[in-house]
C-alpha positions in Angstrom: 61.1 94.8 13.8 60.6 93.9 17.5 63.0 91.9 19.6 61.1 88.6 19.2 61.4 88.8 15.4 65.2 88.8 15.7 65.3 85.5 17.6 65.9 82.6 15.3 63.6 79.7 15.8 65.0 76.4 17.0 61.9 74.4 15.9 62.9 71.0 14.4 60.4 71.4 11.5 62.3 74.4 10.1 65.5 73.9 8.2 68.5 74.8 10.3 70.7 77.7 9.1 73.9 76.6 7.3 76.7 76.1 9.8 74.3 76.1 12.8 73.5 73.4 15.3 71.3 70.4 14.6 68.0 70.5 16.5 69.0 67.7 18.8 72.2 69.6 19.7 70.4 72.8 20.4 67.8 71.0 22.5 70.5 69.2 24.5 72.3 72.6 25.1 69.1 74.4 26.1 68.1 71.7 28.5 71.6 71.7 30.0 71.6 75.5 30.4 68.1 75.6 31.9 68.8 72.9 34.5 72.1 74.6 35.5 71.3 78.3 35.6 72.2 78.5 39.3 75.6 76.8 38.6 78.7 77.8 36.8 78.3 77.0 33.1 81.5 76.7 31.1 81.8 76.7 27.4 83.9 73.5 27.5 81.1 71.7 29.3 78.6 72.9 26.7 80.9 71.8 23.8 81.4 68.3 25.4 77.6 67.9 25.7 77.3 67.9 21.9 80.8 66.6 21.0 82.2 69.7 19.2 85.1 72.0 19.9 84.6 75.2 21.8 85.2 77.3 18.6 82.6 75.3 16.7 80.2 75.6 19.5 80.5 79.4 19.5 80.1 79.7 15.7 77.3 77.3 15.4 75.4 78.6 18.4 75.6 82.1 17.1 74.3 81.0 13.7 71.5 79.1 15.3 70.3 81.7 17.8 71.9 85.0 16.8 73.8 85.3 20.1 76.8 83.7 21.8 76.3 81.0 24.4 77.5 83.3 27.1 75.1 86.1 26.1 72.3 83.5 26.0 73.1 82.3 29.5 73.2 85.8 30.8 69.9 86.6 29.2 68.3 83.5 30.7 69.7 84.4 34.1 68.3 87.9 33.9 65.0 86.5 32.9 65.0 84.2 35.9 65.9 87.1 38.1 63.0 89.2 36.6 60.6 86.3 37.2 61.7 85.9 40.8 61.6 89.6 41.5 58.1 89.9 40.0 56.5 86.9 41.7 58.3 86.7 45.1 59.5 88.8 47.9 62.8 86.9 48.2 65.7 89.2 48.9 67.9 90.2 46.0 70.9 88.5 47.5 69.1 85.2 47.4 67.8 85.8 43.9 71.4 86.5 42.7 72.6 83.2 44.1 69.6 81.3 42.6 70.4 82.8 39.2 74.0 81.7 39.2 75.5 85.0 40.1 78.2 85.5 42.8 76.3 88.0 45.0 73.8 90.8 45.0 76.3 93.4 43.6 77.0 91.1 40.7 73.3 90.9 40.0 73.0 94.7 40.2 75.9 95.2 37.8 74.7 92.8 35.2 71.1 93.9 35.6 72.0 97.6 35.3 74.0 96.9 32.1 71.1 95.1 30.6 68.2 97.3 31.6 69.7 100.6 32.7 68.0 100.4 36.1 68.7 98.7 39.3 66.9 95.4 40.3 65.3 97.1 43.3 63.8 99.9 41.1 62.7 97.4 38.5 61.1 95.2 41.1 59.1 98.0 42.7 57.8 99.2 39.3 56.8 95.7 38.1 55.6 93.9 41.3 51.9 93.4 42.2 50.5 95.8 44.8 50.0 93.0 47.4 53.6 91.8 47.1 55.0 95.4 47.0 53.5 96.0 50.4 55.5 93.1 51.8 58.8 94.5 50.7 60.9 96.6 53.1 60.1 100.3 52.7 63.6 101.6 52.7 63.9 104.6 50.3 66.2 104.1 47.3 69.0 106.6 47.3 69.1 109.0 44.3 72.6 107.8 43.3 71.1 104.3 42.7 68.2 105.5 40.6 70.5 106.8 37.9 73.6 105.4 36.2 76.6 106.5 38.1 80.1 107.1 36.7 81.8 104.9 39.3 80.1 101.6 38.3 82.6 100.8 35.6 80.2 101.5 32.8 82.5 104.2 31.2 85.3 101.8 30.4 85.5 100.5 26.8 85.3 96.8 27.9 82.3 97.4 30.2 80.5 99.3 27.4 81.2 96.4 25.1 79.9 93.9 27.6 76.9 95.9 28.3 76.1 96.2 24.6 76.5 92.5 24.2 74.2 91.7 27.1 71.5 94.1 25.9 71.8 92.6 22.4 71.4 89.1 23.8 68.4 90.1 25.9 66.7 91.8 23.0 67.4 88.8 20.7 66.1 86.4 23.3 62.8 88.1 23.5 63.2 89.7 26.9 64.1 93.2 26.0 62.2 94.6 29.0 62.1 91.4 31.0 58.6 90.0 30.6 58.0 86.8 32.6 58.2 84.2 29.8 61.1 84.0 27.4 61.2 82.3 24.1 63.4 79.3 24.4 63.5 78.9 20.6 60.1 77.3 20.5 57.3 79.0 18.6 
């Protein structure tokens, strides 16, 4: 079973899973998330958009999509970062801000947890030749090419967060970050 098979469809013609969100609720949430990826998205704001409690939002969203709202937002942000890295030569610091992350180091931490590589290495491996020539030619230090023990990945909480992010990315159809993500539409 590949990662796209695990994503539940949000198509209105299919019956929704028991306990999940109605199609209009899901559509409203996805539109809200997509238009605000560069901003802070709080679960309370999402719940108010569809007039449910935060607890109901988390349960129903997970039933409908297979991932929590936070994991979905992180996956969408990582997909946006991948798209920007693949198609532009914008510096990683600006990509981080455009994706709703605090700074470049935040992008690097989240990206490394999701893809087990740094954004710079991923960008160089996936960028077109013409664009790659426009990037600065600074060599990447060996310590950044492999997972280091000082990045917090060895703590139980970090390992749990990393697993949740990888799960959300694989369930959202962007396991290795292709340019287009399934937003629930088939």
